[in-house]
MIDOSE-1310 file (N, C-alpha, C; in nm, 2 decimals, decimal comma, always signed):
residues 121
mpsp	+12,87/+10,61/+7,95/+12,78/+10,50/+7,93/+12,78/+10,42/+8,06; +12,66/+10,38/+8,11/+12,65/+10,30/+8,23/+12,71/+10,16/+8,22; +12,75/+10,11/+8,33/+12,80/+9,97/+8,33/+12,69/+9,88/+8,30; +12,73/+9,75/+8,27/+12,62/+9,65/+8,23/+12,51/+9,63/+8,32
kptm	+12,53/+9,63/+8,45/+12,42/+9,60/+8,55/+12,31/+9,71/+8,54; +12,34/+9,84/+8,56/+12,23/+9,94/+8,55/+12,17/+9,94/+8,41; +12,25/+9,91/+8,31/+12,19/+9,91/+8,17/+12,09/+9,80/+8,16; +12,12/+9,68/+8,21/+12,03/+9,57/+8,21/+11,90/+9,60/+8,29
ills	+11,92/+9,66/+8,41/+11,80/+9,69/+8,49/+11,71/+9,79/+8,42; +11,77/+9,90/+8,36/+11,69/+10,00/+8,29/+11,62/+9,94/+8,17; +11,68/+9,85/+8,10/+11,62/+9,79/+7,98/+11,50/+9,71/+8,03; +11,50/+9,65/+8,14/+11,39/+9,56/+8,19/+11,28/+9,64/+8,26
ktdl	+11,32/+9,75/+8,32/+11,22/+9,83/+8,40/+11,17/+9,96/+8,34; +11,22/+10,00/+8,23/+11,18/+10,12/+8,17/+11,15/+10,10/+8,02; +11,10/+10,20/+7,95/+11,08/+10,20/+7,81/+11,20/+10,26/+7,73; +11,31/+10,29/+7,81/+11,42/+10,35/+7,74/+11,49/+10,25/+7,65
serd	+11,54/+10,31/+7,54/+11,62/+10,22/+7,44/+11,76/+10,21/+7,49; +11,84/+10,12/+7,43/+11,98/+10,11/+7,46/+12,05/+10,23/+7,42; +12,01/+10,30/+7,32/+12,07/+10,43/+7,28/+12,05/+10,53/+7,38; +11,93/+10,54/+7,44/+11,90/+10,64/+7,54/+11,98/+10,61/+7,67
isqm	+11,99/+10,49/+7,70/+12,07/+10,45/+7,82/+12,22/+10,47/+7,80; +12,27/+10,45/+7,68/+12,41/+10,47/+7,66/+12,45/+10,61/+7,67; +12,36/+10,70/+7,66/+12,40/+10,85/+7,67/+12,40/+10,89/+7,82; +12,37/+10,80/+7,91/+12,37/+10,84/+8,05/+12,50/+10,80/+8,11
sdne	+12,53/+10,87/+8,22/+12,65/+10,83/+8,30/+12,60/+10,72/+8,39; +12,70/+10,65/+8,46/+12,67/+10,54/+8,55/+12,58/+10,60/+8,67; +12,62/+10,72/+8,72/+12,55/+10,78/+8,83/+12,41/+10,82/+8,79; +12,39/+10,87/+8,67/+12,25/+10,90/+8,62/+12,17/+10,78/+8,61
awgl	+12,23/+10,67/+8,56/+12,15/+10,54/+8,55/+12,11/+10,49/+8,68; +12,20/+10,49/+8,78/+12,16/+10,44/+8,91/+12,06/+10,53/+8,98; +12,08/+10,66/+8,95/+11,98/+10,76/+9,01/+11,84/+10,73/+8,96; +11,83/+10,71/+8,83/+11,70/+10,67/+8,77/+11,64/+10,55/+8,83
iysi	+11,73/+10,45/+8,85/+11,68/+10,32/+8,90/+11,63/+10,34/+9,04; +11,70/+10,41/+9,13/+11,65/+10,44/+9,26/+11,53/+10,52/+9,27; +11,51/+10,61/+9,17/+11,39/+10,69/+9,17/+11,27/+10,61/+9,13; +11,29/+10,51/+9,05/+11,18/+10,42/+9,01/+11,14/+10,34/+9,13
rkrk	+11,24/+10,29/+9,21/+11,21/+10,21/+9,33/+11,13/+10,29/+9,43; +11,15/+10,42/+9,44/+11,08/+10,50/+9,54/+10,93/+10,52/+9,51; +10,90/+10,51/+9,38/+10,76/+10,52/+9,34/+10,68/+10,40/+9,38; +10,59/+10,41/+9,47/+10,51/+10,30/+9,51/+10,37/+10,31/+9,45
avdn	+10,31/+10,20/+9,44/+10,17/+10,20/+9,39/+10,08/+10,27/+9,49; +10,00/+10,35/+9,45/+9,91/+10,43/+9,54/+9,78/+10,34/+9,56; +9,75/+10,33/+9,69/+9,64/+10,25/+9,73/+9,52/+10,34/+9,76; +9,43/+10,35/+9,66/+9,31/+10,44/+9,67/+9,19/+10,38/+9,73
rvqv	+9,20/+10,27/+9,80/+9,08/+10,21/+9,86/+9,03/+10,29/+9,97; +8,91/+10,28/+10,01/+8,85/+10,35/+10,12/+8,91/+10,30/+10,25; +8,96/+10,39/+10,33/+9,03/+10,35/+10,46/+8,93/+10,36/+10,57; +8,93/+10,25/+10,65/+8,85/+10,25/+10,77/+8,93/+10,21/+10,89
cftg	+8,89/+10,25/+11,01/+8,95/+10,22/+11,14/+8,84/+10,18/+11,24; +8,86/+10,07/+11,31/+8,76/+10,03/+11,41/+8,81/+10,06/+11,55; +8,73/+10,12/+11,63/+8,76/+10,14/+11,77/+8,64/+10,12/+11,86; +8,67/+10,07/+11,98/+8,57/+10,05/+12,08/+8,49/+9,92/+12,07
fglt	+8,55/+9,82/+12,00/+8,49/+9,69/+11,99/+8,57/+9,59/+12,06; +8,50/+9,48/+12,10/+8,58/+9,37/+12,16/+8,66/+9,30/+12,05; +8,75/+9,22/+12,10/+8,84/+9,15/+12,00/+8,77/+9,07/+11,90; +8,67/+8,99/+11,94/+8,60/+8,90/+11,85/+8,52/+8,98/+11,74
kkke	+8,45/+9,08/+11,79/+8,37/+9,17/+11,70/+8,46/+9,24/+11,61; +8,57/+9,29/+11,66/+8,66/+9,37/+11,58/+8,72/+9,28/+11,46; +8,76/+9,16/+11,49/+8,81/+9,07/+11,39/+8,70/+9,04/+11,28; +8,58/+9,03/+11,33/+8,47/+9,00/+11,24/+8,45/+9,13/+11,15
lisl	+8,45/+9,25/+11,20/+8,44/+9,37/+11,12/+8,55/+9,39/+11,03; +8,67/+9,36/+11,07/+8,79/+9,37/+10,98/+8,78/+9,28/+10,86; +8,73/+9,16/+10,89/+8,71/+9,06/+10,78/+8,61/+9,11/+10,68; +8,50/+9,16/+10,74/+8,39/+9,21/+10,65/+8,44/+9,32/+10,57
aenk	+8,51/+9,42/+10,63/+8,56/+9,53/+10,55/+8,66/+9,49/+10,44; +8,75/+9,40/+10,48/+8,85/+9,35/+10,38/+8,78/+9,28/+10,26; +8,68/+9,20/+10,29/+8,60/+9,13/+10,19/+8,53/+9,23/+10,09; +8,51/+9,35/+10,14/+8,44/+9,45/+10,05/+8,55/+9,55/+10,00
nfkv	+8,68/+9,51/+10,01/+8,79/+9,58/+9,95/+8,82/+9,71/+10,02; +8,78/+9,73/+10,14/+8,82/+9,84/+10,22/+8,96/+9,82/+10,27; +9,04/+9,92/+10,29/+9,17/+9,91/+10,36/+9,15/+9,94/+10,51; +9,18/+9,84/+10,59/+9,17/+9,86/+10,73/+9,30/+9,90/+10,79
vksv	+9,29/+10,02/+10,87/+9,41/+10,07/+10,93/+9,39/+10,07/+11,08; +9,50/+10,08/+11,16/+9,49/+10,06/+11,30/+9,48/+10,19/+11,38; +9,51/+10,30/+11,31/+9,51/+10,43/+11,38/+9,45/+10,54/+11,29; +9,42/+10,65/+11,35/+9,37/+10,77/+11,27/+9,48/+10,84/+11,20
tnnl	+9,47/+10,84/+11,07/+9,57/+10,91/+10,98/+9,50/+11,01/+10,89; +9,58/+11,09/+10,82/+9,53/+11,19/+10,73/+9,45/+11,12/+10,62; +9,48/+11,00/+10,58/+9,41/+10,93/+10,47/+9,29/+10,86/+10,51; +9,26/+10,85/+10,64/+9,14/+10,78/+10,69/+9,01/+10,84/+10,64
dfli	+8,92/+10,75/+10,59/+8,79/+10,80/+10,54/+8,68/+10,79/+10,65; +8,68/+10,67/+10,72/+8,58/+10,65/+10,83/+8,64/+10,59/+10,95; +8,60/+10,64/+11,07/+8,63/+10,58/+11,20/+8,50/+10,52/+11,24; +8,50/+10,39/+11,26/+8,38/+10,32/+11,30/+8,39/+10,29/+11,45
ggdn	+8,30/+10,34/+11,53/+8,31/+10,33/+11,67/+8,20/+10,24/+11,74; +8,25/+10,16/+11,84/+8,16/+10,08/+11,92/+8,13/+10,15/+12,05; +8,08/+10,07/+12,14/+8,03/+10,12/+12,27/+8,15/+10,18/+12,36; +8,27/+10,13/+12,33/+8,38/+10,17/+12,42/+8,48/+10,25/+12,34
sgpm	+8,43/+10,33/+12,25/+8,52/+10,42/+12,17/+8,58/+10,53/+12,26; +8,71/+10,54/+12,24/+8,79/+10,64/+12,32/+8,76/+10,78/+12,27; +8,73/+10,88/+12,35/+8,70/+11,01/+12,31/+8,82/+11,08/+12,24; +8,94/+11,05/+12,28/+9,06/+11,11/+12,21/+9,07/+11,07/+12,07
kikk	+9,04/+10,94/+12,04/+9,05/+10,90/+11,90/+8,94/+10,96/+11,81; +8,82/+10,97/+11,87/+8,71/+11,04/+11,80/+8,75/+11,19/+11,78; +8,80/+11,25/+11,88/+8,84/+11,39/+11,86/+8,94/+11,41/+11,76; +9,04/+11,33/+11,76/+9,15/+11,34/+11,66/+9,09/+11,32/+11,52
aesq	+9,00/+11,22/+11,50/+8,94/+11,19/+11,37/+8,86/+11,31/+11,33; +8,78/+11,37/+11,41/+8,70/+11,48/+11,38/+8,79/+11,60/+11,34; +8,90/+11,62/+11,41/+8,99/+11,74/+11,38/+9,05/+11,72/+11,24; +9,06/+11,60/+11,19/+9,12/+11,57/+11,06/+9,01/+11,56/+10,95
gvqf	+8,89/+11,58/+10,99/+8,78/+11,57/+10,89/+8,74/+11,43/+10,86; +8,77/+11,33/+10,95/+8,73/+11,20/+10,93/+8,58/+11,18/+10,98; +8,50/+11,11/+10,90/+8,36/+11,09/+10,94/+8,35/+10,97/+11,03; +8,28/+10,99/+11,14/+8,26/+10,89/+11,25/+8,13/+10,82/+11,21
ltlk	+8,14/+10,68/+11,21/+8,02/+10,60/+11,19/+7,99/+10,51/+11,30; +7,86/+10,49/+11,33/+7,83/+10,39/+11,43/+7,83/+10,25/+11,36; +7,82/+10,15/+11,43/+7,82/+10,01/+11,37/+7,71/+10,00/+11,27; +7,59/+10,05/+11,31/+7,47/+10,04/+11,22/+7,50/+10,12/+11,09
qfen	+7,56/+10,23/+11,10/+7,59/+10,31/+10,98/+7,69/+10,24/+10,89; +7,79/+10,18/+10,95/+7,89/+10,10/+10,88/+7,83/+9,98/+10,81; +7,74/+9,91/+10,88/+7,68/+9,79/+10,82/+7,59/+9,84/+10,70; +7,52/+9,95/+10,71/+7,44/+10,00/+10,60/+7,53/+10,04/+10,48
lint	+7,65/+10,10/+10,51/+7,74/+10,13/+10,40/+7,79/+10,01/+10,33; +7,82/+9,91/+10,41/+7,87/+9,78/+10,35/+7,76/+9,71/+10,27; +7,64/+9,71/+10,32/+7,53/+9,64/+10,25/+7,47/+9,72/+10,13; +7,47/+9,85/+10,14/+7,40/+9,93/+10,03/+7,49/+10,01/+9,95
gelp	+7,61/+10,04/+10,00/+7,70/+10,14/+9,94/+7,67/+10,28/+9,96; +7,56/+10,31/+10,04/+7,52/+10,44/+10,06/+7,60/+10,51/+10,18; +7,64/+10,63/+10,15/+7,71/+10,70/+10,26/+7,61/+10,76/+10,36; +7,64/+10,76/+10,48/+7,54/+10,82/+10,58/+7,54/+10,97/+10,56
t	+7,42/+11,03/+10,59/+7,41/+11,17/+10,57/+7,42/+11,24/+10,70
């Protein structure tokens, strides 16, 4: 039977009954607690990254994207959905995005996506 602290945590964080918990060892109880902590909520929002914009324009675009519930990231990752590029977009960032299957959008295409919800073809 686990000690009182893991028992109290499991009762508050799981649907296990006191009987279920009492059949665990202290190590099993703590193991379950730590496995629960490792599970994080998955953020399934559309991810966008802005590149090649001046500081003021980039802040404006980030605010616009966040207001539409997009997740704004600072680098190209495997989960990135769109890389939105301005006039000074770096070719290496674009190349990395394309190699990972990320769609590159111009500012006009992004604004159309924001305003209409339509994906560019």
